[in-house]
C-alpha positions, -999 to +999 in steps of 0.1 A: -713+348-138-737+371-131-746+384-099-786+379-089-808+405-082-808+403-047-767+405-048-763+433-068-790+450-046-770+443-012-735+454-029-751+487-041-762+487-004-731+486+009-715+508-014-738+536-004-735+526+035-692+527+024-697+562+006-719+577+034-701+567+061-663+563+051-665+595+026-631+606+040-622+573+015-635+576-009-632+615-015-606+641-025-583+656-003-597+685+020-573+713+010-583+709-034-554+688-041-553+656-060-538+631-083-540+637-118-541+608-141-515+630-166-493+635-141-492+596-132-491+587-167-463+610-173-444+600-146-449+561-155-436+569-185-407+586-174-399+559-149-400+534-179-377+556-203-354+565-171-353+522-164-341+517-201-313+547-193-303+528-163-299+491-179-282+504-209-260+525-188-249+495-164-252+470-196-226+490-215-208+505-186-214+535-187-218+553-156-230+588-171-257+571-189-270+548-158-273+583-136-293+598-161-314+571-163-319+569-122-328+612-122-353+604-152-371+581-129-365+596-099-385+628-118-411+602-135-419+590-098-416+627-083-441+636-111-463+610-105-472+614-068-469+651-065-507+662-063-523+693-087-547+720-074-578+728-090-589+696-098-630+682-096-633+669-064-657+639-059-689+650-039-706+622-023-741+634-012-761+610+012-789+589+001-820+581+024-830+541+025-862+533+013-884+522+036-894+487+027-927+472+016-945+447+035-940+422+013-904+421+016-882+392+022-867+382+053-830+391+043-844+431+030-863+435+066-827+424+083-806+448+055-827+476+066-833+467+100-790+468+099-790+499+076-808+518+108-790+507+137-757+517+115-772+555+112-786+556+145-825+556+145 
C-alpha cells in the first residue's frame, strides 16, 4: 500500500531533519576512511569459502583443511571490515524549510512549528 502524499511529505521532512541534526550518523568517518563495498563482497566470499573448508575439514577429519578454512574465514572478515582510504564521502547540505502557505492544513502548520522549534528559531 503506497504512502499518502501527506505521509510521504512527513517522511521526507523527518529524513531531512535527521540528516541535518545527526549528520554524523549518515556521513562517512571524518578521517576519510570508509568501508568499501568491493571489500565487503570479497570478504563475504572468502568467509563462505572458509566456512566450506572448515566444514569439509571437520567432516572428513582433516585438521589441516579445517584450520586453513578457519584462517580463510578470518581473513575474509578482516577484509570486509577494513576501511579503505580515498573513497567518496557523503556530503549533506542542510536545506531551509519552506514557509507554510496561508491555506495549509493544521498538520502542515504543526509540522512547520515543530521544525522551527527544533532549529532554535
